[in-house]
SENU-628712 format. One record per atom (N, C-alpha, C): x, y, z; residue in three letters. Coordinates in steps of 0.02 Angstrom, whole numbers, plus 50000, padded with zeros to 5 digits. Atoms other than C-alpha are relative to their C-alpha. Example, Ala and Ser with C-alpha at 12.3 -4.5 7.8 and 13.67 -1.06 7.14 Angstrom:
500454994150000ALA/506154977550390ALA/500455006050000ALA/499584994149997SER/506844994750357SER/499615005550037SER/
//
This chain:
500414994050009MET/610354743560524MET/499565000950061MET/500424998649942MET/609434752160666MET/499265000049980MET/500714999450013ARG/607554752260683ARG/499845006949972ARG/500184993550029LEU/606734765860580LEU/499725004750052LEU/500274995749947SER/605844772260736SER/500575003250039SER/499414997249967THR/607554774660818THR/500325005449957THR/499734995150047MET/608194783560663MET/499595006550002MET/500454994250001TRP/606684795060660TRP/500045003950066TRP/499974996849935ASN/606834798660847ASN/500565005150004ASN/499424995549998VAL/608534806860822VAL/500035004549939VAL/499914996150062ASP/608544812360640ASP/499495005749994ASP/500504994750002ARG/606974822860667ARG/500265006350036ARG/499724994249965THR/608054834260776THR/500515003849958THR/499494996950043VAL/609244838360632VAL/499705005949962VAL/500274994150034ASP/609004855960564ASP/500255000349928ASP/499844999550071VAL/609234861960385VAL/500755000649988VAL/499274999550006ASP/611094864960418ASP/500364993750022ASP/499695006249979GLY/611374847260480GLY/500204999650073GLY/499845000049929ARG/611494851560664ARG/499464996750041ARG/500485003349956SER/610674841560803SER/500195001450073SER/499854999049928PRO/610524845760989PRO/500214993550034PRO/499795006449971ILE/610744827161025ILE/500754999149991ILE/499285000550012ALA/612454826960942ALA/500395005050041ALA/499674994849960GLU/612914843261028GLU/500054998050073GLU/500005002249930ARG/612434836161197ARG/500524994650011ARG/499525005549993ILE/613464820461170ILE/500715002649995ILE/499334997450012LEU/614964830461109LEU/500285004050059LEU/499744996549940GLU/615094839461276GLU/500544995950035GLU/499505004349969HIS/616154824661329HIS/500705001049969HIS/499354999450035TRP/617534829161203TRP/500185007249984TRP/499754993750026GLU/618604843961158GLU/499845000349925GLU/500154999350071HIS/618004850460989HIS/499835007349987HIS/500204993350018GLU/617554866260895GLU/499255000650008GLU/500724999649987PRO/615844871260964PRO/499605001849937PRO/500434998550056GLY/614444871260836GLY/500224997149934GLY/499725002550063SER/615474861760707SER/499704993349978SER/500275006650017ALA/614524845160711ALA/499475000549946ALA/500485000250054ARG/613574841160552ARG/499814992849984ARG/500255006750016PHE/612504826160507PHE/500384997149940PHE/499665003550054PHE/613424813360400PHE/499584994349973PHE/500455005450021ARG/612324797860397ARG/499714996650062ARG/500275004349948SER/611214786460500SER/499804993549966SER/500165006750026SER/611124767760466SER/500044995250059SER/499925004249940ALA/611824755760596ALA/500125004450060ALA/499864995049948ASN/612394770960696ASN/499835006949973ASN/500044992950020PHE/612194789860693PHE/500725002549995PHE/499324997550011VAL/613754798160622VAL/499975007449981VAL/499944992950013TYR/614214816660623TYR/500735001949989TYR/499334997250007THR/615744825760558THR/500085005650050THR/499864995049948VAL/616564837060688VAL/500695002949987VAL/499344996950005ARG/618004849360684ARG/500334999950069ARG/499625000449938ARG/619344846660815ARG/500735001649984ARG/499314997950012GLU/621024855560818GLU/500145000949926GLU/499914998550071GLY/620764860760638GLY/499924994149953GLY/500075005850043GLU/620414843260574GLU/499304997050007GLU/500655003549997ASP/618854833060533ASP/500074993550038ASP/500055006349964VAL/618434819260656VAL/499264997849996VAL/500675002850010PHE/616884808360668PHE/499704997750067PHE/500385002249942LEU/615634806560809LEU/499534994449978LEU/500455005750014ARG/614774789560806ARG/499644998250065ARG/500375001949940PHE/613384785760928PHE/499414995549982PHE/500535004950010ALA/612054772460949ALA/499535000250060ALA/500495000849947ASP/610454770861048ASP/500194993850041ASP/499815005649957GLY/610804759661198GLY/499594993849989GLY/500425005950014ARG/609374748261144ARG/500234996549936ARG/499755002950063GLU/610284745160979GLU/500684996850010GLU/499325002649990ARG/612074742661036ARG/500215000950073ARG/499794999849930GLY/612764738461208GLY/500685003250009GLY/499364996649986LYS/614184748061289LYS/500584995150002LYS/499465004949995ASP/615204732261323ASP/500264998049931ASP/499805001950068ALA/615204727461139ALA/500405005649967ALA/499644994250029ILE/615764745061090ILE/500695000650031ILE/499354999749966ALA/617134744861221ALA/500474994649973ALA/499595005450028ALA/617734728161151ALA/500255001949931ALA/499794997550067GLU/617774735660975GLU/500595004850007GLU/499474995149989VAL/618844749961041VAL/500654996550020VAL/499405003649979ALA/620034737761125ALA/500334996549941ALA/499735003250059VAL/620224728160962VAL/500355005149954VAL/499714994850042LEU/620554744160864LEU/500685002350026LEU/499374997749970ARG/621904749960984ARG/500544994649993ARG/499525005550007TRP/622724732860978TRP/500244999649928TRP/499815000450071LEU/622694732560788LEU/500485005749981LEU/499564994350015ALA/623484749860779ALA/500714998650025ALA/499355001849973GLU/624894743760891GLU/500344994749957GLU/499735005250043ALA/625094729060772ALA/500175002549930ALA/499824997150064GLY/625334740960625GLY/499465000249948GLY/500564999650047ILE/623604739960546ILE/499735007150000ILE/500234993050007ASP/622984756760480ASP/499245000350011ASP/500704999649982VAL/621314759460569VAL/499835006950027VAL/500234993749971ALA/620274774360624ALA/499984999250076ALA/499945000949927LEU/620714776460808LEU/499525004450039LEU/500424996049957PRO/619574782460948PRO/500405005450036PRO/499684994349965ILE/619944798861038ILE/499735000350071ILE/500214999849930ARG/619904800261227ARG/499585006350013ARG/500434994549981SER/618564811161303SER/500355004450052SER/499724995749947ARG/618864825061430ARG/500124996050064ARG/499925004249941ASN/618684811561562ASN/500494994249990ASN/499515005250014GLY/619984800461480GLY/499714993549976GLY/500325006250023ARG/618734787761416ARG/499925000049924ARG/500125000750072PHE/618504781161239PHE/499264999449984PHE/500725001050010VAL/616664776761258VAL/499645004150054VAL/500384996049953GLU/615474789261338GLU/499254998649992GLU/500735001150000THR/613644786761385THR/499655006450021THR/500364993749988THR/612434801361379THR/499254998650006THR/500725000449990GLU/610664802061448GLU/499685006349970GLU/500354994350030THR/609504813161346THR/499254998850004THR/500725000849999ASP/607644816161331ASP/499764995449943ASP/500185004650054ARG/607684804861177ARG/500324993250008ARG/499725006649986GLY/608564790261258GLY/500725000350023GLY/499315000849978THR/610254783861314THR/500434998249940THR/499575001150058PHE/611674784561188PHE/500724998650021PHE/499295001649990HIS/613404776661186HIS/500385002849940HIS/499654996450054ALA/614674786661086ALA/500754999150002ALA/499285000050009VAL/616444786261019VAL/500175005549950VAL/499754995150048LEU/617404800260933LEU/500614997149966LEU/499465003150039PHE/618534793860793PHE/500405005149961PHE/499574996150045ALA/620014801760707ALA/499844998049928ALA/500115001650071GLY/619854802760518GLY/500594996349970GLY/499475003150039LEU/620854792660393LEU/500045003449932LEU/499924996850065GLU/621554801660242GLU/500024994749945GLU/499995004650055GLY/621294793460075GLY/499395000849955GLY/500534999750050THR/620094790059932THR/499584993750003THR/500455005750006HIS/618574778759923HIS/499954998049926HIS/500055002550068LEU/618504767859767LEU/499374995949990LEU/500555004350019GLU/617064759359678GLU/500284993749968GLU/499755006350025ILE/617224741359622ILE/500175000449925ILE/499874999250071GLU/617164746759439GLU/500675003449987GLU/499364996550008GLU/618754756959468GLU/500604995550011GLU/499455004449983LEU/619794741959520LEU/500224995849941LEU/499705004650048ASP/620964733059400ASP/500254993950038ASP/499745006049966ASP/621844716659439ASP/500425001850060ASP/499574998049945ALA/623124725559547ALA/499595002650058ALA/500444997549948GLY/621724734159642GLY/499684994450040GLY/500295005749964PHE/620884717659684PHE/500524996550042PHE/499475003249960ARG/622554710559741ARG/500145004150063ARG/499884995749942ARG/622834725559856ARG/499434999450050ARG/500585000849957TRP/621074723759924TRP/500064993450039TRP/499915006449966GLY/621374705359961GLY/500584999950048GLY/499424999749956ALA/623084708860034ALA/499835003750065ALA/500194996349940ALA/622324721560154ALA/499614995650048ALA/500395004549957LEU/621094708460217LEU/500454994550028LEU/499545005149976GLY/622464695360229GLY/500425002550058GLY/499604997149945ARG/623544706960335ARG/499575000850062ARG/500454999149943LEU/622044710860444LEU/499874993450036LEU/500135006449969HIS/621634692560473HIS/500614997350036HIS/499395002349968ALA/623444688460511ALA/500095003450067ALA/499954996449936ALA/623414701860646ALA/499464997950049ALA/500565001749956LEU/621694697160713LEU/500094993250033LEU/499885006649969LYS/622294679360746LYS/500355000650067LYS/499634999149937ASP/623334686460888ASP/499675004850048ASP/500354995449954VAL/622054698260965VAL/499864996450066VAL/500135003249935PRO/621934694461153PRO/499264998450008PRO/500695002149989ILE/620364685061201ILE/499625005250041ILE/500344995149957THR/619974698261332THR/499765006049959THR/500204994350041ALA/619874711561195ALA/499404998449957ALA/500525001950048ALA/618684701761085ALA/499414996250030ALA/500495004549970ALA/617624691861208ALA/499295002549994ALA/500684997450000ALA/616124703561205ALA/499705000849930ALA/500264999450067ARG/615924703061016ARG/499554994049983ARG/500495005250017SER/614504692960938SER/500324994249961SER/499805005850039THR/614654675860857THR/499494998749945THR/500485001850053TRP/613834668260703TRP/499374996950029TRP/500595002849968ARG/612674658860820ARG/499545005550027ARG/500394994349977ASP/612124675260899ASP/499615003149943ASP/500324997050058HIS/611744682160727HIS/499424995949974HIS/500555004250023LEU/610694667260677LEU/499425000050050LEU/500534999649950ASP/609744667960841ASP/499605006449992ASP/500354993650010ARG/609334686260811ARG/499574999849937ARG/500385000650062ALA/608794682460634ALA/499374995850011ALA/500575004449986ARG/607674668360694ARG/499445003850038ARG/500494996349960ASP/606824680360816ASP/499575004849959ASP/500364994950037VAL/606294692660681VAL/499664997449937VAL/500315002850060ILE/605804681160538ILE/499304997650017ILE/500705001649986HIS/603914679560533HIS/499884992549990HIS/500135007250005PRO/603264661760562PRO/499724997949932PRO/500305001650065ASP/602324662560395ASP/500504999949944ASP/499494999850052GLU/603924665360297GLU/500384993449999GLU/499735006749996THR/604234646860276THR/500644999149958THR/499405000750041ALA/605504648460135ALA/500615003150034ALA/499444996749966VAL/606574660560235VAL/500214995950061VAL/499845004249941ARG/606454649660391ARG/500354993649979ARG/499665005950026ARG/606944634560288ARG/500725001649982ARG/499324997950018GLU/608454643960220GLU/500425000950063GLU/499634999149937LEU/608964648860396LEU/500194993250029LEU/499855006649973GLY/608834630760453GLY/500554996449962GLY/499495003350041GLN/609874624360308GLN/500695003150012GLN/499374996649988ILE/611214637560335ILE/500274998350069ILE/499785001749932ALA/611274634060522ALA/500304993050003ALA/499735006850001LEU/611524615460491LEU/500684999849965LEU/499375000050037SER/612904618760363SER/500565003250040SER/499494996649959LEU/613814630860477LEU/500204995750059LEU/499855004249943GLY/613664619160624GLY/500454994249984GLY/499585005650021ALA/614544605660523ALA/500695002149977ALA/499354997650023LEU/616004616660470LEU/500534999250054LEU/499455000349951PRO/617664612960555PRO/500255007050015PRO/499744993449979ALA/618384627560652ALA/500654998950038ALA/499355000249966SER/620174630260707SER/500285007050000SER/499694993350000PRO/621294645160746PRO/500245002249931PRO/499774998350067ASP/621884644260565ASP/499445002149954ASP/500554998850045THR/620154645360490THR/499465004650028THR/500534996049970SER/619104655360613SER/500275004350056SER/499814995349948GLY/619204669860734GLY/499605006449992GLY/500334993550007LEU/618744688160742LEU/500095002549929LEU/499974997250067ILE/618314695760573ILE/499725007149999ILE/500264993350006HIS/617914713260513HIS/499255000049989HIS/500705001250015PHE/616214707560444PHE/499735004449944PHE/500274995550051ASP/615994722160323ASP/500585003349962ASP/499404997650032PHE/617614723660224PHE/499875002149928PHE/500174997550066GLU/616754731560075GLU/500395006549987GLU/499594994250020LEU/617534746059980LEU/499815006450035LEU/500184993849967ASP/616524759460068ASP/500285000550070ASP/499664999849935ASN/617454754760228ASN/500755000049994ASN/499284999750012LEU/619174756660150LEU/500185006849971LEU/499734993950031VAL/620214772060108VAL/500694998349972VAL/499405001950038TRP/621614770759981TRP/500475006049996TRP/499474994950005ARG/623244780659990ARG/500614996749969ARG/499445003350032GLY/624494774859862GLY/499954992550008GLY/500015007349989GLU/624934756959911GLU/499674998250067GLU/500295001349934ALA/624174758860085ALA/499244999849997ALA/500725000549995VAL/622394754060130VAL/499805000750073VAL/500244999049933GLY/621574761060286GLY/499314996950009GLY/500615003849987ILE/620124752060369ILE/499555003750049ILE/500504996749959LEU/618534759660441LEU/499494995050027LEU/500635003349980ASP/616994753760536ASP/500084992750022ASP/499965006649970PHE/617374739060647PHE/499414998550046PHE/500545000649952ASP/615704740860735ASP/499614993549993ASP/500335006450008ASP/615074724160665ASP/500484994150008ASP/499515005549995CYS/616664714060698CYS/499724994450045CYS/500315005749966ALA/616184696560756ALA/500424993849990ALA/499645006350003HIS/616794678760779HIS/499694995549946HIS/500235003850058TYR/616654668860616TYR/500584996149971TYR/499475002850041TRP/617644659060489TRP/500285005649957TRP/499684994850040TYR/618894669560392TYR/499715000249929TYR/500305000150067ALA/618084663860229ALA/499385004449996ALA/500604995749999ALA/616524673360282ALA/500195007249983ALA/499794993150013ASP/617484689760277ASP/500155001049926ASP/499884999650072ILE/618024685960098ILE/499335000549963ILE/500665000050033ALA/616224682260047ALA/499645006650012ALA/500344993749984PHE/615534697560137PHE/500315005949963PHE/499664994550034ALA/616854708960061ALA/499815000349926ALA/500095000450072LEU/616504703059884LEU/499274999149979LEU/500715001350016ARG/614594702559891ARG/499775003749938ARG/500194996350060ASP/614454715959756ASP/500254996549937ASP/499735003750057LEU/615554705559641LEU/499584993949984LEU/500375006350007PHE/614424690559671PHE/499255001149999PHE/500714998750003ASP/612734698559642ASP/499614994549963ASP/500335005350038GLY/612334684959516GLY/500164993050024GLY/499795006549973GLY/613034670959625GLY/500764999750004GLY/499275000449988ALA/614774666359688ALA/500344995949946ALA/499605003350052ASP/615924662259542ASP/500724999750024ASP/499335000749971LEU/617514655359618LEU/500555000049948LEU/499504999650053ASP/618384655759449ASP/500045007049970ASP/500004993150025HIS/618034674259422HIS/500705002950007HIS/499314997450000ARG/619664683059377ARG/500125004750058ARG/499904995249946SER/619414697059502SER/500014996650068SER/499995003949938PHE/619024684559640PHE/500684996850010PHE/499355003349994ARG/620624675159603ARG/500565005050014ARG/499504994849984GLU/621634691259605GLU/499955001950073GLU/500114998449929PHE/620864695659774PHE/500314994650044PHE/499745005649961VAL/621284678359841VAL/500764999849997VAL/499284999950006GLY/623054679759774GLY/500325005150047GLY/499754994949953GLY/623314695859871GLY/499934997750072GLY/500135002549932TYR/622544688060026TYR/500524994850021TYR/499565005749985ALA/623634672460016ALA/500715002250014ALA/499324997549986ALA/625214683060023ALA/500105001650074ALA/499954998049929HIS/624804687060205HIS/499654995350048HIS/500365004649956ALA/623624673760273ALA/499864993549962ALA/500115006650031ALA/623354655260242ALA/499304999549970ALA/500655001250033VAL/621974650560120VAL/500094994049954VAL/499975005750045ASP/621584634560026ASP/499334999149966ASP/500615000850040GLU/620264628059907GLU/499414997750044GLU/500545002049956GLU/619264619860047GLU/499695006150034GLU/500244993849969MET/619144636760135MET/499595004149949MET/500344996150051LEU/618634645259972LEU/499344996849979LEU/500625003450019SER/617304632059938SER/499425002050046SER/500514997849953GLN/616364639360088GLN/499705006849981GLN/500224993250017VAL/616164656360005VAL/499275000349978VAL/500714999550018PRO/614484652559921PRO/499534999350060PRO/500415000849940LEU/613764646860089LEU/499985006650039LEU/499984993749963PHE/614334663060171PHE/499665005649961PHE/500394995250039GLY/613594672760026GLY/499264999450015GLY/500705001149980ARG/611914664860067ARG/499875002850070ARG/500084997449932LEU/612184669160250LEU/499965007650000LEU/500014992750003ALA/612554687360207ALA/499315002449978ALA/500664998050023ASN/610904688560112ASN/499474998950053ASN/500495001449947LEU/609934680460254LEU/500055005150056LEU/499914995249945LEU/610684691860387LEU/499785007049980LEU/500234993550024ASN/610354707160280ASN/499245000350001ASN/500745000449997TYR/608534701660263TYR/499765001050071TYR/500224999549931ALA/608394699660451ALA/500095007050028ALA/499894993249976ARG/609154716660485ARG/499465004749974ARG/500524995750030ILE/607924724860366ILE/499324998650031ILE/500645001849970ALA/606444715260436ALA/499935003050070ALA/500014997049933ARG/606904721260610ARG/499935007549996ARG/499994992750005ALA/607164739160551ALA/499325002949984ALA/500644997350023ILE/605434741160474ILE/499494999650057ILE/500475000049943ASP/604424746060627ASP/499605006550003ASP/500424994050003VAL/603534762060570VAL/499474999049946VAL/500565000650047ALA/601894763860478ALA/500185003049932ALA/499874997450067GLY/601924766560290GLY/499465004949979GLY/500524995150016ASP/600754781560292ASP/500295007050007ASP/499774993149997ASP/600834800560304ASP/500165002350070ASP/499794998349932THR/601264799860489THR/500725002650000THR/499294998450003TYR/603094801560439TYR/500165003849936TYR/499814996150060PRO/604024812660314PRO/500154995449941PRO/499915003850061GLU/604274807160135GLU/500664996150000GLU/499365003650002TRP/606114802660158TRP/499984993550039TRP/500035006149960LEU/605674789960292LEU/499534994949969LEU/500455004750032THR/604184782360203THR/500314997349936THR/499655002350060SER/605234781460044SER/500524994750018SER/499525005049977LEU/606594772260139LEU/499654993650019LEU/500385006049981ARG/605294760460210ARG/499794996149938ARG/500205003450062ARG/604644756560034ARG/500604996549968ARG/499405002950030LYS/606414753459973LYS/500204993650038LYS/499825005949960LEU/606744741360116LEU/499494994449989LEU/500515005150013GLU/605094732460086GLU/500114996649933GLU/499855002850066THR/605594729959904THR/500574994950006THR/499455004749990ARG/607214721759960ARG/499764993650036ARG/500285005749964ILE/606254710560080ILE/499644995449951ILE/500405004050048ALA/605064704959942ALA/500454996549949ALA/499555003050049ALA/606484701859820ALA/500364993950028ALA/499665005749969TYR/607394690559942TYR/499524994250009TYR/500495005449991GLU/605824680759984GLU/499854996649933GLU/500155002850066ALA/605464678459799ALA/500584995749975ALA/499425003750023SER/607244672359767SER/500044993050030SER/499985006449966LEU/606964657959888LEU/499424995449980LEU/500615003950012GLU/605254652359826GLU/500124994049955GLU/499895005550047GLY/605914641559685GLY/500534995150023GLY/499465004549976ARG/607294633559789ARG/499704993850031ARG/500265006349974GLU/607054615459835GLU/500064999850076GLU/499995000749927ALA/606634611560017ALA/500534994950021ALA/
//
C-alpha cells in the first residue's frame, strides 16, 4: 500500500467524472481514445480504465518514491516470459516509443507507468467456490509455479526477496511496539532456518488471492504481478488462502486439501512444505501490518477530506487489532 500522502497528492486531482490530468499526462505516451481514462482504484498503485481501439485497457502508475523503474521493468519481463510459456496473464502494451515502462515528470512528482491489456472473465468470491473451484484455484497456482521455476535469472533479478521485506518492516515498526518486534524476530529466525532449493523456492506471485484472478470456464487468468518476489512456494499458498485462514491455518480443512490437490497436479508439494503454511500466514499478517504502518503518514484531523480520514481510521483499527493479537503470545 502506498503512503496516504502519496494517494492524496494524486487522487485530489480526480474530478467528479473520474478524470485526472495526471493520468492524461501519463497517457500521452500511448495510443488511446483521448479523454477516456477514468479512475479505477488507488492502493499499491494508481489504476485507471482507458479505451483503446474499442477495448478497455488499464493504466497503472506509481510514484517513483514508492516503486522503482527497474523493479517494474523486471515484472514486465517476467510477464512476457510467462505469456510465452502459455500462462494467461495481463500483458503490457508498448508505448508510442516502443517501450513497456514509461516515466513521466509532472508537477506532482515522477511516475513510472505501464499500460496493460484487459483479461476477459469473472471475479469470484471465496464463498462461491465449491470443491472443484478450490482445485482449479490450486491448479492455476501450481501451473504458475511450474513455469516460474524456469524464468531466466536476468528477468527476475530486480525483484525483492523475503529478507528485503523483513528489512523494510523492521524500519517502520516503532521501537515501543515490543510485541510486534518480537514477532518479527521470531519469524526472521524461523525463515532463516528453512531449507531452500529450486524445488521449494523461487519467484512467486505473492498475492494470488481471488481478486487477482479472472475465471473463464476452465481457464484462470492472472492479474497484478507487481508484488512478485523471491520466496518459498509454500508462502504463495499461504498468502493466497489468507481469507480461508482468518481463524488460523487449518491444514486439514477440506477446501485447503482440495486446493493442494489441484496444485499437486502441476507442481511438487509434500507435507513438510505444507507444514510451513502457518509460519507464512504469520508473515503475511506482519507484512500487512508494516505496510499499513508505513502508509499512515497524514494527520487524523479536518485537514483532509472525509474519505481519507475515514481510510486512516480504518487502517488504525487494523493496526490496533494486530498489536492486540500479539499481546497474549508468549515471548
